[in-house]
N, C-alpha and C positions, 0 to 999 in steps of 0.2 A: 774463679769467679767469672761470671758472664759479662760483667762490665755494662750492664743494661743502662746505667746512668752516666756513661762516659761523656766528657765534654759538656756537662751540665752543672750549673751552680744551684745549690739549694740553701734556703734559709730555714732553719728549724728553731723556733722560739722555745724558751724554757727547756734547753737541751743539755744542761750540765749534769742531770741525773735522771733516773727513772725512765719513763716511756720516751721522753724527748731524746735522751742520750741513746737509747736503743735505736730510735729512728735515725739519728745522726750517724751512728756507727754503721748501720746497715746500708745507708745511702752512700757513705764514703767507701765501703767495701765494694760497692757496685760501680765505683768510678766517679761519683759526683765530688765536686769541691763543695764542702759543707761549711756554712757560717753558723756557728752555735751562739746562742744568747743565754743570758742568765744574770742573776744579781751577784753571784759569788765568783770573783776573779780566780780564786784558788781552784774551785771546782771546774771552772771553765777551762783553765789552762791544763788541768789534769785530764779532762775529757779530750782536748785537742791532742795532747801528748800521746794518749792511748791510741787515738785514730792514726796519727802519724807513724807510731811504732808498728802498727799493723799494716802499714803500707798505703794508708789513705791520705787525703788532702783536706785540711780543715783549718779554720781560724776562729777566734773567739771575739765577740763583741759584747761588752758588759752593758746590760740594759735591764731595768726593772719594770718598765711599761705600766706604771701606775698612774701616769698623767699624760695629758696631751703632748706636753713638751718632751717627755721622755720618749714617747712613740715617734714623734716627729724627728727627734735626734737619731733614733734607730734607723728610720727610713733614709735619712740623709747619709748615714755612715754606710748602710748597705749599698746605696747607689754609688757612693764613692769607691767602694771595694769591688763592685761588679761592673762598673762602667755603664750602669743603667740597664743591664741585661740579666735579670733573674729568671731562671727556668722553673724552679720549684719553690713553692712557699708552703711550709708546714706550720700552721697555727696551733701550736701545742701548749703554750704557756697558759696556766689557769691558776685561779686563786681558790685554795681549798684548805680547810682546817680540820683537824682530827675530831674536834668537839664543837660542831656548829651550834649556834644559839637556838633555843627553842623558837618555834615559828612565831609565837606571840611576842617574843622578846627581840626580834630582829629590828635593828635600827637602820635609818637611812644611810648612815655612814658605812655600816657593814655591807649593805647592799651595793653601795657605790664601789667599795673595794673589790667585790667579786666581779661586778659587771665591767669595771675598768679594764681588768686583765683578761677576763674570760670572754667578753663580748666586744667591747670597744676596740681593743687592740687588734683582734682578728679582722674586724670590719675596716679599720683605718689602714692596716697593712694591706689588705686586699684592695682597698680603694686606691692605694698608691701604686701597687705593682700589677694588678690584673689588667688595667688598660694598657700598660706597657707590654705585657705579655701578648695581649690581643694585637697590638701594633706589630709585634714580631711574628705573629701568626701561630704561636704555640705557647704553652705554659700549663703548669699543673698547680692547683691549690688543694691541699689536704687539710681539712679542719679536724682537730681532735675533739670529738664529742664524748659521749658516755652513755652507757645503758641507763644512767639516771635521767637522761634526756628523752628516753624512749618509754620508760615505764615508771609507775609510781614507787617512790622509795621513802619510807617514813623517816622524818627528820632531815630531809634533804631538799626542802622547798627552794631555797635560794640557789644552791648549786644546780639542781635540776632545771630551774628556770633558765640559768645561764647556758646550760648545754642544749636545751631545746632551742634557744635563740641561735646557737651555732649551727644546729641542724637546719634551721630555716634559712640562715645565710647561705649555706651550701646550695640549697635548692634554688634560691633566687639567682645567685651568681651563675650557676650551671646553665640555667635557662637563658640568661642574658648574653652569655659569652660563648656558648657552644659553637655558634657559627664562625667565631673568630679563632677557633683552634685552641681555646682554653678549656681545660677540664677541671671540674671542682667536685670533690667527694668528701665524705666524712667517714672517719673510723670511730666507732663507738665501742671502746674497750669495756669489758666487765672488770671485776677485781683483778689486779695485776701485781705481781711481786715487785714492789718498789720500796724504797726506803720509807715512804710515807705509810704504805699499807702495813709495814712491819711494826709501826707504832700503835696499831689497833689492838695488839695483844690478844686477849681471850675472845674478842669480838670476831677475830679472823676465822675461828672455827665455825662460828655461827654463819658467817658469810659463805664459807666453803660448803656448808651443808645444804644450801639452797641452790647451788650450781649443779645442774643435771650431770655434767661430766665429772664433778668433784674436783676439778683442777682450776687453779688460777693461771692467768696468762703470765708470760715473761715479757720484758721489754723487747727482747730479740724477736719474739713472735709478732709483736705489733710492728716492729721495724721491717720485718719481711713483708707484711701486708702493705706497708707504706711504699716499699720499693716497687712492688707489683703495680700499685695504683699510679705511681709516678712514671712507670716505664711504658714503652710502646706496646707492651703486652696488653695493656688496658686502654688502648687507643680509642675505643668507642664506649668507654664507661665514664659516665658523668652524671651528677645529680643524685647519686645513691649514697646510702648510709650502710656501711659494712659493720655489723655487730660482731665483735670477737669476744664471746662471753660464755663459752661452754654450754650453750643452749639456754641460758638464763632468760632471755627475752622471747624464746620460741616455744615455751611450754605453758 
């Protein structure tokens, strides 16, 4: 390994499975000390054990991020464990259900659930750590968006709205903090081979059929992209959204 992230600490939210775990594993493999978060202590400890067994450095912080208090608690615990010096923030945690309600049946409570995890948490975590990164003269934020935030997807109004907001957050922060040495980007994955996607059953074939490449992403592929964006190889890349979708949004 090239150890492109050696001597850096990364916080990856929602990283006990799926894309988040793929990002955490990839960053640890490149030398970063990775803080993983999630609701399941069992899955978190398993993810950390796998990283350590592979020669990486990681620890787990249990967090559900569904309330202001939970987000504030996570911020305090991260500061305690990093001594106030976080190098990389990956806002990956999101709220998603396999069977979202019909648009006309969406309730305010359901909307609040999605926005709390998918929009409020990234914004508040960024508000806590980006100014500290700027004071240190360097830092990287990677927001996990989605192709749903770039193109219209039937039956996905609430989720698409949340991801479009994430894309907007990236552009705003990138502009404001570029001169301070902080880079902010978005990765917008298309359908990816995760435990969640596996629950879609027969719908998965229909999804695959509209992808020009005919292939789904893997979490490891998203992790590789995140490592690049977090590394000095991407030193002048900020404010962009990188779609990893087999050509889905480009045709």
